[in-house]
N, C-alpha and C positions, 0 to 999 in steps of 0.2 A: 504494500500500500504506500508507504513512505520509505525514505532512505535516510541514512545518517546525514547526508548532505542537506536534506530538507530540515532536519532538526537543527543543524548548525546555522542554516540561513535564518530560520525563524527565531532562534535564540539570539542571534546577532541583531535582527530587526527589532525584536522585543526590547533589548537593552538600548538600542539607538533611539527608538520611539519614546521609551520611558524617560530617558535622559532629556529629550526635548520637552516632554510634558512637564517634568519637574523644573527644568530651567525656566520655562515660560510661566509656570504657576508661581514660581518664587517672586515674580514681578508684582503679584497681587498682594495686597495687605491680607493678613490672616482672616480678618472679618469677612472679606469678599470671598476668599476660598471656602469659608465655612457657611456662607449664605446660599440658600437655595430653597425654592418653593417645596420641592419634594425630595431632592437629593443634591447635596452640595458637591462642588469639585473635590473638596477634601474627603468627603464620604466616598465618592467614586474612586479616588486614588487609593483610599484605605481598603475598599472592597476588592479592588484589583490586586492589591498586595495580598490580602487574606486569601482570595480565590487562587492566586498563583501558588502561594505557599501550600494550600490544601492540595492542589493538583500535583505539585512537586512531590509532596509527601506520599500521596496515594499512587501516583503514576510513574514517577521517575525514580524515587528512592526505594519504593516498595518496602523491602525489609531493612532498609537502612535506618540510621539514627533518627529519632524524632526531632524535627527542626523547630523546637518549641519557641526559640527566639524569633521565629518568623510569624508566629500567630499572634496578632494583636488582640488582646483581651480587653482593651480599653481604648478610648480615643487617643490616638498618638498625636504628638506635636508634628508640625510639618517637617521639622528637622529629623525627628525620629523616623517618620514615614519615608523620607528621602533616603536616609541611611539604610533602612531595612530593604527598601526597593533595590538599591544598588547591590547590597549583599545577596539578595535573591537572584538578581540578574547575573551576578558573577557565578553563583552556584549553577544556574542553568547553562551558562556558557561553558563551564568546566565539564558538566555532564555531557553536553552536546559534542564537545571535542573528542570524547572517547566512546560514545554510543556506537553500537554495531548492529548489523542486521539480525543476529541471533536474539538480541534483546528485543528489538522491535517486532520480530515474528512470534515471540512467546506470548502465551495467554496470560491475562491478569484479571483478577476478580476485584470488584469494587462494590462496597455496600453503600448504596445511595441514601440520601436523607429520607427517602420514602420507605426504607427498610428492605428494599429489594436488592439482592446480590446479583450483579451482572458480570459475566465473563466475556471478554472480548480480547482481541490482540492488543498488546501494549501500543502498537502503532496507532490504532484507532483512538485509544485514550489520549495519546500524545497530540493527535489532531484536535481532540476536544479541548485540551489544555491551551493550545495555541489559538483556537477559535474563541475561547473565553477571553483571552488577552485582547484579541483584536476587537471584540465587541465592546469591552469596557474602556479601552483606549479611545475608541470612537466616541463614546459618551463623554469622556473627559475632554476630548478635542472640541466637541460641540459646546460644552460648558465654557471652555476658554474663549471660543468665538463669541458666545453670549456676553462675555466680559470685554469684548472688543479686541481680543488678542488673536492675530492671524498666526496659525501654527505652520503655515506653508504646506509644501507638498509632503504627503505621508505615504506615497506609494512605495511598495517594498523594493522596487528596483533603485530607489534613491538611497537605500541604506548602504552604509560603507561595505564594500566587498561584494555587493550583489551583481554589479555589472562586470562581465568578463572582458568586454572590449567595447569601445565606442568609436563610431565612424562619424566624422563631421563632414557634412556635404560640402562639395567644392563651390 
């Protein structure tokens, strides 16, 4: 379904996009980051961190150590959130650098919040993790735009290392 190269590309894109979101979000005063009719930019960034930490624990580390320092149990400050985001992105980059097809092709079970145990290939769960990231980064980007901040181009091919070669027309 997917390859180790796919994992490396998305881990890199994830880190690049998250750094952009946090750099641009830092320009807002804390009260603006925390203000929102239904969900604030701060809450969205925190949910993205929590969701990614959850997926990393369930889908990437599997039987590895519990990443308890990644699970926010309270409202984090923006600085704490940014630090933990960077730590998690670094963990994903390190994982992606060494993932192989045997890992991706293996089955993995996951107990959902609905109490149902699901068994799928690890590759499909990894796609879900990256899809979750894309969804919530899109929400965060929209919230930044609502604050008048242009986040620029976010297409994956603009991420560092994504383009293999570029030809400039004559």
